N, C-alpha and C positions, 0 to 999 in steps of 0.2 A: 360551814359556809361562811361564817363571819371572818374566818381567817383566810378565806380565799381558796378553800379546798374544793376543787371541781367535783371530786367524787361524792362529796356531801350533797351538792346540788343534784347530781345524777340520781342519788338515792332518794332525795326528796321528791324529785320529779317522778321517779318510778313509783313511789308510794302513793302520790296524790294526783297524778295527771288524769287518770281515768275518772276519778270522782269529780275533778274540776270540769272535765269535758262533759260529763253527764249533767252536772248542775247548770253549766252555761247553756247546754243544748235545751234544757227545759225552759230557761229564760228566753232564749232566742227563737224558739220554735224551730221551723225548718230551714233557717238561714245558716247553712253550713259555713259559708264564708265568714259571717260574723262570729260564729262559734270559734273557728280557728284563730281569727284575729284576737278575740278576747282571751282565749287560753294563752296565746303567745304573750300578750300584754300582761296577763296575770303573773306568769312566771318571770317576766322581766322585772315587774314590780316587786316580786318576792326577793329577787337578787338585790335590787336597789335598796330595799328597806329591811333587809334581814337584821340590821343593827337595832331596829326599833321594836322587835317582838319582845314581849314580856311574858315569859312562860308562867309566871306566877298569876297572871290575870286570865290566862286561857291556854288553849292547846294550839298546836301548830295547824292542825286541820281546820279549825275554826277561823284562824287568822288567814289562811290561804283562801278559804271559801269567801270570807268577807272581802278580800282583795278581788276575787273573781266577780263577786256581786257588784262592787264599785266599778270595776272595769267594764262590765256589761252595761251598767246604767250610763256610764260616760259614752260608750260606743253608741248606744241607742240615741242619746241626746245629740251626738255629733252627726249621726246619720239623719236624724229628723231635721236638724238645721240645714244640712246639705240638700235634703229632699225639698224642703220648703224654698230654699234659695233656687234650686233647679226649676221648681214649678213657677216661681216668680219670673225667672228669666224666660222660660218658655212662653208664659202668658204675654210678656212684653214683646217677644219676637212674633208671636201670633198676631198681636195687635198691629205691629208694624207691617206684617205681611198683608193683613186685611186692608191697610191703607194703600199698599202698592197695587193691589189688584182690584179692579172694579168688576163686580159679578156680571155686569152687563157687557163686559168686553167679550169679543168673539173668542172661541176656544183656541184658535191658532195664536192669538196674541198672549193668552195665558200660558200656552206651551212655550212660546218664545221667551217669556219672562222666566219660566221655570228653568229653561235651558241656560239662560244667562246667569241665573242664580247658581246653578250647578257649576258653571265654568268659573265664576268668581270664587266659590268655595274651594274648587280644585286648585286655583292659583294661590289662594291664601294658605292652603294646606302645604303647598310646596315651598313656601317661604322658609328661610332659616329660622331656628328657634329664637334668635335675638329679636326678630320682627314679629313673632307670633303673639306677643302680649299686647 
């Protein structure tokens, strides 16, 4: 692999991919999307860092599993940050919506406001990408 031999990577993947999938699946629980992402990131990291492995300090399987573990932990941290950010944005939006609508308003005015909001969202979604940010 260090010399760029593609068949060496194919052999390594064939030997260790099932073990990595099982290990990551245990860490990720039932999140199959996360498992697939972490396994892919693991083997990308293996290729990127194959120059760093020191076979005198350990075995290839241990090195790959350590990379898988680190990739899983990083993925979990990234997802947690994204989830917390999404929750904060949603809370802010809900707060703004609460200020837009007065609960004492008649139902028809609430419906009109919801229809207006839907039209605004539809118009915003149709804008070219350069204006979407």
